[in-house]
N, C-alpha and C positions, 0 to 999 in steps of 0.2 A: 793410774787410778781408773777403776772401772767406769764405763760410760754413764751408768746410772748415777754414780756419785758426782761426776763432772757436771751432768745436767742439773742435779739438785743444787750443787754449789753455784752454778751460773744463775739459777732461779733466785737463790738467796741474795746473790750480789745485785741482780737487777731490782729485786724488791727493796733492798736497802738503798739503792740509788734513788728509786722512786720516792721513798720516804724522805730522804734528805732534800730532794728537789721540791716536794709539794709544799706550797705556801699555806694551804688550808687542809684540814683533815678531810679525807675522802669519805663519802657517805656509804657505809657498808650496807645499809638497808635501803638505798635509793633504787627503786624499780621504775624504769621509764622507757616507754616506747616512743622513739623520736618521730616516727611517722604519724602516730595518732595523737601524741601529747598526753597519753593516759599513763598513770603510774601512781607512786606513793613515796613520800619522804617521811621517814620516822621522826617523831618529835625530838628524840635525843640528838639526832644528826643536825637538825636546825639549831637547837640550843647550843650544841658544841661549836658549830660554825660561827654563830654570832656572839658566843660567850655569855649567853643569857642564863638566868636562874629559871626554875620552873614557873615562878610567878610572872616573870617577864615574858616567858614563852606564851603563857595563857593570855596575857594582855596584848601581845604584839602579833600573834600568829595570823590573824585575819588580815593584817596589813602587809604581809610578806608577798612580794611579787616574784614569781618564778619565770625564768626565761631560758629557752634552749638556744644556744649559739652554735651554728654549723658553719665552719670555715672550710672552703674548698680552695685548694691551691692548684694553679695551672702554669704550664710553660707554653707561651705563645710565640710563634716564629713569624716575623714579618720579612717577606722577601721582595726584592725589586730587581728588575733587569737593569744592568748598567752596561755601557759600551764594552767594558772589559770582562763582563760575565755577571752572574747573579750575585747579589749581596744579601746576606741574611743576618737578622738580629733577633735574638730570643730574649723575651722579657718574662718576668714572673708576675702573675696576677693572682690576687686573692678576692674571692667573692664570699661575703659574709651574710648569712641570713639569721636574723634574730627573731625568734617567735615567742610571743607572750603566751604562757600556759595558764588556762583557767584553773582555779583551785577551790577547795572546800576543806575547812578544818574538820577533822574527824575526831570522834569521841568514843570511848569504850562503852558498849551497850550496858545499860542498867547501872552505870556508875556516874553520878552527877559530876559534871565538869572535869572528868578524867580524860584529857586530850591524849590521842594516840599519834597524831601526826597531821600531815597535809596531803589530801588526795589531789592528784593531778587529773583533771577531768576533761582535758582536750585542748587542742590548739586554738589560738585566737589570731590576732593580727601578726603578720610577718613583715619585717622591714629588711630589704636587701640593699647592701652597699657593694660597690665594685661592678665593673662591666666586663663581661666575658667576651673577648673577640671571637668573631665567627669567620671560619675559613672562607676566602673569596672576597671579603669586605675590605675596603681601604684601611690602611694602618693609621688612620686619624691624620694628624699633622705631618706624619712621615710619609715620604713617597713609598709606594709598594702596596702589597696586599698580604693579609694574613694567610699563610699557607698551611699551618699546622697548629693545633691546640690540643694539648694532652693534660689530663688531670694528674697531678703529682702527689696529692694527698688530701685527706679529709680529717678534720677533728670535730668532735661534738662535745660541748660542755653544757652543764646545767648550772645556772646561777640563781641565787636568791638575793633580792634587794629589799632592804628595809630603810626607808628614808634615803640618805645619800650613801649608805654603806652597802657594798656588794660583796658577797662571798661565793666561792665556787663550791658546789655540792658534788659535782663530778666533772 
């Protein structure tokens, strides 16, 4: 099989796996800059994510809370000198930053009450959970010191909340 067909087949397979695993529909028209918190969520994507009719979207849109969730994973090594040599232990650490994004419901110009979506207008409060070890510091309750900390991955998700219901937009 030519390489271009193998690549295309692999892409289709990866996309099909992504569709099967996804719990919520991905927002095709979500535009979002994680650093500034500025972007836009199309009305149809919010409606589809919550399962709302157009009338429910009109009524509920201003009460939707948008949050950006950034999870950074690390591998941290705690080393200690022992009489028989150095002992090392590596642990996995996740630091999560949840940032509330300020929003404004947008409407189509010159058309009364024709909502187009939700404008994301900037970052607000951020809550961080998890503690990142620093090389040279004690390993907490364990004897030894942190000798190496390496980031192993980062994921960014955008979620919408209405009441107690939370859906993933990206």
